[in-house]
C-alpha positions as CSV (number, residue, x, y, z in Angstrom):
1,X,-21.3,-32.4,-29.7
2,X,-21.5,-31.1,-25.8
3,X,-25.8,-30.8,-26.2
4,X,-25.6,-27.8,-24.0
5,X,-28.9,-25.8,-23.9
6,X,-29.1,-22.4,-25.0
7,X,-28.6,-20.8,-21.5
8,X,-25.9,-22.7,-21.0
9,X,-24.1,-21.6,-23.9
10,X,-24.5,-18.0,-22.9
11,X,-23.1,-18.5,-19.6
12,X,-20.1,-20.3,-21.2
13,X,-19.8,-17.2,-23.7
14,X,-20.0,-15.0,-20.7
15,X,-17.1,-16.6,-18.9
16,X,-14.9,-16.9,-21.8
17,X,-15.5,-12.9,-22.9
18,X,-14.9,-12.1,-19.1
19,X,-11.4,-14.1,-19.1
20,X,-10.5,-12.4,-22.4
21,X,-11.3,-9.1,-20.8
22,X,-9.4,-9.7,-17.9
23,X,-6.2,-10.5,-20.2
24,X,-6.2,-8.2,-22.6
25,X,-6.7,-5.4,-19.4
26,X,-3.9,-7.0,-17.5
27,X,-1.8,-6.7,-20.8
28,X,-2.7,-3.0,-20.9
29,X,-1.8,-2.2,-17.5
30,X,1.5,-4.1,-17.8
31,X,2.2,-2.3,-21.4
32,X,1.1,1.1,-20.6
33,X,1.7,1.5,-17.1
34,X,3.4,4.9,-15.5
35,X,4.4,3.4,-12.4
36,X,7.9,3.4,-11.9
37,X,9.0,0.6,-9.6
38,X,11.1,-1.7,-8.0
39,X,11.4,-3.9,-11.3
40,X,14.3,-1.2,-12.4
41,X,16.2,-2.0,-9.4
42,X,19.3,-4.0,-9.1
43,X,18.4,-7.5,-8.3
44,X,21.6,-8.2,-6.3
45,X,21.1,-5.6,-3.7
46,X,18.0,-4.6,-4.4
47,X,19.5,-0.7,-5.0
48,X,20.7,0.6,-8.0
49,X,24.5,1.8,-8.4
50,X,25.1,5.2,-8.9
51,X,28.6,4.4,-10.3
52,X,27.2,2.4,-13.1
53,X,23.5,3.2,-13.9
54,X,22.6,4.8,-16.9
55,X,20.0,7.3,-17.7
56,X,17.0,5.3,-17.9
57,X,17.7,3.4,-14.6
58,X,18.1,6.8,-12.8
59,X,15.0,7.8,-14.2
60,X,13.2,4.5,-12.9
61,X,13.3,6.3,-9.6
62,X,10.3,8.4,-8.5
63,X,11.3,11.7,-8.6
64,X,14.2,11.8,-10.7
65,X,13.3,13.2,-14.2
66,X,15.6,13.5,-17.3
67,X,17.4,16.5,-16.4
68,X,18.2,15.5,-13.0
69,X,19.5,11.9,-14.2
70,X,21.7,13.9,-16.7
71,X,23.0,16.2,-13.9
72,X,23.8,13.0,-11.8
73,X,25.8,11.3,-14.6
74,X,27.6,14.4,-15.6
75,X,28.8,15.0,-11.6
76,X,29.9,11.3,-11.6
77,X,31.9,11.6,-14.8
78,X,33.5,14.9,-13.2
79,X,34.1,13.4,-10.1
80,X,35.1,10.0,-11.4
81,X,32.2,8.3,-9.4
82,X,30.5,8.6,-6.4
83,X,32.2,7.6,-2.9
84,X,29.0,8.1,-0.8
85,X,25.4,8.5,-1.3
86,X,25.5,12.0,0.3
87,X,27.4,13.4,-2.3
88,X,24.0,13.9,-4.4
89,X,23.3,17.1,-2.0
90,X,25.5,18.7,-4.1
91,X,23.7,18.4,-7.0
92,X,21.4,21.0,-8.5
93,X,17.8,19.8,-8.1
94,X,18.6,17.5,-4.9
95,X,16.8,18.9,-2.1
96,X,16.9,17.4,1.7
97,X,13.3,16.2,0.7
98,X,14.3,14.5,-2.4
99,X,17.3,13.3,-1.1
100,X,15.2,11.6,1.4
101,X,13.2,9.9,-0.7
102,X,15.5,8.6,-3.4
103,X,18.6,7.2,-1.2
104,X,16.8,4.3,-0.2
105,X,17.1,3.1,-4.0
106,X,20.4,4.1,-4.4
107,X,24.3,2.5,-3.6
108,X,27.7,3.3,-4.4
109,X,28.7,-0.5,-4.6
């Protein structure tokens, strides 16, 4: 059909194998990555709205685990929402250093 030599067939087979391995590796990295990133952020503002975010979205922020997300939601429900981000400091588990890390990802509007 293509009249390829055995060496040419080996090269083509090698290139196909590398392409398949790269595609498979890329799929696995995207599928099983534990990195929490910007993809969870609200596209309009680039920040997560504290007054409407669900637990999963809050957990997408580095440093916010399941319990802290639950506390944030409970605080929001008790106070009928956040009027400013500084109110996060009133929540157990949000230290000044944690607040400094997460505040850049959050908004109240």
